[in-house]
Residue, then its C-alpha position, 0 to 999 in steps of 0.5 A: x536388860x536382855x540376856x547374853x543369849x538373846x543379845x547373841x541370837x538377836x530377838x528379830x532373828x528368832x521371831x516365829x522360829x520353831x523349836x528346831x530352828x531355835x535349837x539350830x541357832x543356839x547350836x551355831x552360837x556354840x560352834x563358832x564360839x559366841x557361847x562358851x562351854x560352861x556358860x549358863x543359859x537363861x531358864x526356860x521361863x526367862x528365855x520364853x519371856x524374852x523371846x515372846x515364845x511359848x515355854x513349850x517351844x523353849x523347852x523343846x529347843x533345850x531338849x533337842x540341844x541336850x539330846x545332841x550334847x550342846x547343853x547340859x541340864x541339872x536339877x537346880x543347876x540350870x542349863x549350861x553350854x556343852x560340847x558333844x562327847x561323841x564324834x559329830x559330823x561337823x568338822x573340828x578346826x583341827x580336822x585335816x580334811x576341813x578347810x578353815x575360813x575362820x582364820x584369815x591369814x597367809x602362810x609364812x613369807x619366803x624370807x622367814x627362813x633366811x631371816x631366822x638364820x641371820x637372827x642367830x648371831x643376834x640371839x647369841x649375843x644376848x646369852x649373857x643377859x637375863x633373857x627377859x625383855x619387858x620393853x623389847x629389844x632396842x633394835x626392834x623398837x627402833x625398827x618399828x619406830x622407824x616404820x611409823x616415821x616412814x609412814x608419816x608420824x615421827x616416832x621414837x623407840x621410847x614410844x614403843x613396847x614389843x609384845x607377843x602379838x597385837x591381841x596381847x598388846x590390846x589386853x595389856x592396854x586394857x589391863x592398864x587403862x581399863x575400867x569395868x562397867x564403862x562403855x567402849x565404842x566399837x565398829x560393827x562389824x569388827x574383829x571378834x576377839x577384840x569384842x571378847x577382850x573388851x567383854x572380859x575387861x568389863x566393858x559395855x559395847x557402843x556399836x557404830x556401823x561400817x561397811x565396804x563403802x566406809x564408816x558412818x562418820x557422823x554417827x561415830x563422832x556423835x557417839x563419841x561426843x554424846x556418850x563419851x565412852x572410856x575407850x574406842x577400838x577402831x581398825x582404820x586401814x583395810x578394816x577387818x572384815x569389810x576391807x574399808x579404809x578411813x580417809x585422812x580427813x575423817x581420821x583427823x575429825x575422829x581423833x579430835x572428837x575422841x580427844x574432846x570426849x576424853x576417850x582412849x582411842x585404840x587403833x589396830x594396825x594389824x592390817x595396815x600393810x596389806x595393800x593390793x591396789x588401794x592407790x593411796x597411802x593414809x597417814x597413821x591415826x597417831x599422826x592426828x593426835x599424840x594420845x592415840x594408842x596404836x597396836x600392830x603386829x608381824x602376823x599378817x605381813x610375815x607369819x601368824x606363828x611369829x608372835x610379835x606385836x607392838x604398842x605405840x603410845x605417849x611416854x607417860x602411858x608407856x611407863x604405866x604399861x611397863x608397870x602393869x605388864x609384869x602382872x601377867x608376863x615378863x616380856x616377849x620371846x627373844x628369838x622371835x624379836x631377833x627374827x622380826x628385827x631382820x624382817x623389818x629391814x626387808x619391808x619392800x619385799x614383804x609388802x610386795x609378797x603380801x600384795x601378790x598373794x592377796x591379789x591371787x586370793x582375791x581373784x580366786x574368790x571372785x572366780x568362785x563366786x561366779x561359779x556359785x551363780x547367785x548374783x552375789x557381787x564381790x565388793x571393792x576389795x583393795x587390800x586386807x584379809x577378806x571380802x565382806x559379802x552381802x548374801x542378799x538374805x539373812x541366811x549367814x548362820x544357816x549357810x555356816x551350819x551347812x558349810x560345816x557339813x561340807x567340811x568348811x569352817x565358815x563363821x557367819x556374819x553375826x560372829x563379827x557383831x555385838x548382838x546377833x545382827x549382820x545375818x545378810x553378811x559373810x566374811x570370806x578370806x582372800x589369804x589362802x592359796x588359789x588352789x585351796x580357795x578354789x576347793x573352799x569355794x566348791x564346798x561353799x557352792x554345795x553348802x549354798x545349794x543345800x540352804x537354798x534347796x529348802x529355803x527359797x521362802x527365806x530369800x523371798x520373805x526374810x530380807x525385810x527383817x535383815x539389818x543392813 
């Protein structure tokens, strides 16, 4: 079985790579978080065998990384991932001069301040309680349940738990139903932190492809029925990062297949309300099977700083979730819950604001792509957080590294995959203001020119090795 480093690199991407190129690819994995500080890397001999390269090439690559501070090597202790102790030219995520495109999220809704003020009497009324809220405030659970009902699946407040964001909800679900060593079906590409959560809970990944034009439904359902994974994680509405939406008919077939396979179907609806001009409204996945577990949050429709999420599930699972939750937290902050309860009374205004902001962001990205003049098309993007670009060649990691030198933090396509693929792809958020987007696209153009000025042979020769 391939080491995690080789899985992340993708052996096909390292074919023929020089020591300098190999070191650069490993550096990219460190910079965007695919390799973690302290993680042990394969020995020089083992990595040379896996990559079918000479040991001297691997030794040289590790030496370059050690020289720059990206690995540490101790006699008898192996090679481990590190970060430079000195200032490097690449901007950090907290550098005010950098534009961070690794976070696809908008600033707060204009109604957040007023909702906060209105929430204070609600919070004051809770002062006589313990302050712990394991299940969530009744009025907030009722508001979330009502929104599900409005969208097409009858829901009761007893089927809702309020959490500290959607990722927190996902971890709670995995802590409750998870089984180490089992398999998890995941979309490829998908939300990177969901992959990390599944890895942390001991799952082995079964990827199924999705692109801007949708899912390979036959592959997805065949994988469910043939492999019978323990869990499946899907983003059916404005998929992150492709922006695709699953049809109602496909939702029904997938939910049925998961039920027959005995698979826990976990649906992430964090992006479900981010509609610009899709033109139709699908039913929630839970409408097609009572066993579907749904997670959602307020982070994309209100503000990322409002750490409010939820889980919708059958009552029997809710009871198990509530029994598990005290092992790592005792509830969700009451002030945030009170604010969320106010905001959910204003969903038409919230979704209208979101659509306006995303429309402007999409237009700014389209203008920026045209200015680059490379013929990279803007795919259909009817909503969601981002647009998923086809670069025409497997240069995503190289572009990401060049972008850092231009003050732009830009995760490459493989960041959204399970094993070093998707080098032709790039996620560009449409969530920034038009002014900030224009500046980001100027920096992207410069980074693209940097890559292309020394990589014309890459565009001409490497597309054959790309994974579509």
